Each structure stands twice: as C-alpha cells, then as structure tokens.
RODRENTI-654305 format. One record per residue (C-alpha): residue in three letters; chain; z, x, y. Coordinates in Angstrom, 2 decimals, decimal comma, padded with zeros to 5 digits, always signed. Layout:
<rs>
code/unit/z/x/y
Ala/A/Z/X/Y
...
</rs>
This chain:
<rs>
code/unit/z/x/y
Unk/A/-089,84/+109,59/-203,89
Unk/A/-091,59/+106,47/-202,63
Unk/A/-088,54/+105,50/-200,52
Unk/A/-088,57/+108,98/-198,95
Unk/A/-092,23/+108,60/-197,98
Unk/A/-091,65/+105,11/-196,57
Unk/A/-088,67/+106,34/-194,52
Unk/A/-090,72/+109,27/-193,25
Unk/A/-093,59/+106,99/-192,27
Unk/A/-091,21/+104,53/-190,57
Unk/A/-089,55/+107,36/-188,64
Unk/A/-092,97/+108,70/-187,61
Unk/A/-094,14/+105,27/-186,41
Unk/A/-090,95/+104,81/-184,35
Unk/A/-091,31/+108,31/-182,87
Unk/A/-094,95/+107,67/-181,92
Unk/A/-094,07/+104,34/-180,34
Unk/A/-091,22/+105,84/-178,28
Unk/A/-093,41/+108,78/-177,24
Unk/A/-096,23/+106,44/-176,21
Unk/A/-093,82/+104,37/-174,09
Unk/A/-092,54/+107,54/-172,39
Unk/A/-096,14/+108,58/-171,58
Unk/A/-096,92/+105,08/-170,26
Unk/A/-093,74/+105,10/-168,17
Unk/A/-094,52/+108,60/-166,91
Unk/A/-097,93/+107,49/-165,64
Unk/A/-096,48/+104,31/-164,13
Unk/A/-093,60/+106,30/-162,62
Unk/A/-096,10/+108,59/-160,88
Unk/A/-098,07/+105,59/-159,59
Unk/A/-094,99/+103,79/-158,26
Unk/A/-093,64/+106,99/-156,69
Unk/A/-096,94/+107,36/-154,79
Unk/A/-096,64/+103,74/-153,62
Unk/A/-093,00/+104,34/-152,59
Unk/A/-093,96/+107,34/-150,47
Unk/A/-097,01/+105,54/-149,04
Unk/A/-094,71/+102,67/-147,99
Unk/A/-092,30/+105,10/-146,28
Unk/A/-095,21/+106,79/-144,52
Unk/A/-096,64/+103,43/-143,39
Unk/A/-093,28/+102,43/-141,92
Unk/A/-092,94/+105,80/-140,18
Unk/A/-096,46/+105,48/-138,70
Unk/A/-096,05/+101,74/-137,94
Unk/A/-099,22/+101,19/-139,96
Unk/A/-099,45/+097,41/-140,29
Unk/A/-102,70/+097,57/-142,32
Unk/A/-101,16/+099,86/-144,96
Unk/A/-097,95/+097,80/-145,05
Unk/A/-100,00/+094,65/-145,55
Unk/A/-101,65/+096,17/-148,62
Unk/A/-098,38/+097,53/-150,11
Unk/A/-096,07/+094,55/-149,63
Unk/A/-096,10/+091,10/-151,17
Unk/A/-096,54/+088,27/-148,66
Unk/A/-093,13/+086,90/-149,63
Unk/A/-091,29/+090,24/-149,47
Unk/A/-087,57/+089,86/-148,87
Unk/A/-085,65/+092,75/-147,34
Unk/A/-081,89/+093,09/-147,00
Unk/A/-082,29/+095,29/-143,93
Unk/A/-079,81/+097,92/-142,71
Unk/A/-079,60/+096,08/-139,37
Unk/A/-077,47/+093,53/-141,26
Unk/A/-080,12/+090,86/-141,56
Unk/A/-082,34/+089,45/-144,26
Unk/A/-086,05/+089,56/-143,48
Unk/A/-087,88/+086,87/-145,45
Unk/A/-091,56/+087,65/-145,22
Unk/A/-094,11/+090,33/-144,48
Unk/A/-095,15/+088,85/-141,14
Unk/A/-091,55/+088,98/-139,86
Unk/A/-091,18/+092,59/-141,01
Unk/A/-094,42/+093,64/-139,33
Unk/A/-093,30/+091,87/-136,14
Unk/A/-090,04/+093,88/-136,18
Unk/A/-092,15/+097,03/-136,37
Unk/A/-094,37/+095,87/-133,50
Unk/A/-091,25/+095,05/-131,42
Unk/A/-089,82/+098,54/-132,02
Unk/A/-086,75/+097,31/-133,94
Unk/A/-088,10/+099,28/-136,92
Unk/A/-089,38/+102,59/-135,52
Unk/A/-088,49/+106,16/-136,43
Unk/A/-088,92/+109,71/-135,17
Unk/A/-088,33/+110,93/-138,74
Unk/A/-088,34/+109,18/-142,11
Unk/A/-087,88/+110,84/-145,50
Unk/A/-087,62/+108,92/-148,77
Unk/A/-086,35/+110,36/-152,04
Unk/A/-086,92/+108,13/-155,09
Unk/A/-084,33/+109,06/-157,73
Unk/A/-084,24/+106,48/-160,52
Unk/A/-087,00/+104,34/-161,99
Unk/A/-086,24/+101,37/-164,24
Unk/A/-089,15/+099,79/-166,11
Unk/A/-089,43/+096,12/-167,09
Unk/A/-092,33/+093,85/-167,94
Unk/A/-094,47/+093,68/-164,77
Unk/A/-091,58/+095,11/-162,70
Unk/A/-090,33/+098,53/-161,66
Unk/A/-087,02/+099,03/-159,86
Unk/A/-086,67/+102,20/-157,79
Unk/A/-083,35/+103,51/-156,47
Unk/A/-082,98/+106,43/-154,13
Unk/A/-081,96/+107,67/-150,72
Unk/A/-083,55/+108,05/-147,31
Unk/A/-082,85/+110,16/-144,26
Unk/A/-084,09/+108,51/-141,08
Unk/A/-083,82/+108,93/-137,33
Unk/A/-084,51/+105,70/-135,42
Unk/A/-086,64/+106,09/-132,27
Unk/A/-085,74/+105,09/-128,73
Unk/A/-085,36/+101,32/-128,47
Unk/A/-084,40/+100,86/-132,13
Unk/A/-080,81/+100,34/-133,31
Unk/A/-078,98/+103,69/-133,74
Unk/A/-081,71/+105,49/-131,77
Unk/A/-081,49/+109,27/-132,03
Unk/A/-078,90/+109,28/-134,82
Unk/A/-079,75/+110,76/-138,20
Unk/A/-078,83/+108,16/-140,80
Unk/A/-078,38/+108,51/-144,53
Unk/A/-079,38/+105,45/-146,53
Unk/A/-079,28/+104,22/-150,10
Unk/A/-082,06/+101,88/-151,13
Unk/A/-083,37/+099,79/-153,99
Unk/A/-087,00/+098,67/-154,10
Unk/A/-088,49/+096,21/-156,58
Unk/A/-092,20/+096,44/-157,28
Unk/A/-093,91/+093,58/-159,13
Unk/A/-097,32/+093,63/-160,74
Unk/A/-099,13/+090,58/-159,38
Unk/A/-102,67/+090,02/-160,59
Unk/A/-103,06/+093,71/-161,47
Unk/A/-101,72/+094,98/-158,13
Unk/A/-098,28/+096,54/-157,63
Unk/A/-096,58/+095,08/-154,55
Unk/A/-093,21/+095,78/-153,00
Unk/A/-091,48/+092,42/-153,33
Unk/A/-087,75/+093,05/-152,77
Unk/A/-086,00/+095,81/-150,84
Unk/A/-082,37/+096,52/-150,06
Unk/A/-081,49/+099,42/-147,77
Unk/A/-078,10/+100,20/-146,31
Unk/A/-076,78/+102,95/-144,11
Unk/A/-074,19/+105,13/-145,82
Unk/A/-070,90/+105,04/-143,95
Unk/A/-068,75/+108,15/-143,73
Unk/A/-065,19/+107,87/-144,95
Unk/A/-062,72/+107,36/-142,11
Unk/A/-060,19/+109,80/-143,57
Unk/A/-062,88/+112,41/-144,30
Unk/A/-062,63/+112,22/-148,11
</rs>
C-alpha cells in the first residue's frame, strides 16, 4: 500500500511540474508572439526607435536579399535607404521552441516590397526563424533568418 501511495505522489509531482512548465511556456509564448508582431510592425512602419528597443545591438540577420547583416545599425541603415521597405507585411509565427534564456520562433511571412526595394511590387512568401535571447531581463531579437520561398519550376 505504501508503494502505491509513493507512486501516486510521484506521478502527481511530475504532472504538476509538467503543467507548471506548460503554463510558464504559454505566458512566455504570448509575450514572444507580441514581440514578434511588434518587430514586424516596426519594420513595416520603418520605425527605427521601436526596432532599436526590440533588437540586440549585435543582431545578425541572414537576409532574403542574399546577404548577412551583422548589426542593428546596418539593418536600420538598410531601412533608411529603402532597401528594406514594404507596402504590406504580414507575419505568422507558427512554432515556438523554449530553451534557457532563449526562444526560437519559426513561421512564415507574406510581404510586398515597396518601390525602390528589391522585388518591388511582387508579393513574396517567406519562411523565417527568429531567435530571441533574454539579456539582463529583456527579450531581444538576436538572430534572424528569412528566405523567400521559390516556386517549383515544374509546378509540383
């Protein structure tokens, strides 16, 4: 009988721990999703102040223009130069992976670059991966990879 009670208590403790982690992840997921959408909105609006607060100073982006952008200042300059500018920008976070002080977000975007930007006027489908790190209590976008989805040549 004692073994039964110990097994029941152990199962209950494990269940409570798993449930607590799911609640914690749910709250963190909501927070990171808000940051993801705020980042997309800031890019769409060319809001350098908002981008400055959302991105780590050493952000590295594998950009869909086939270049690696190594820091926030360079990324903001590309926005100011019109290389990164959109007439529409929608982001759809799909998968959240949780690690100690890090959240990885994978999803897709539908964007239309504005006049003067590469692929201006075309509606582009993208896949992306964003990595958010908790630095000194603040979540910052630190790594991003976005690529345009190519259509199959043979239509399949």
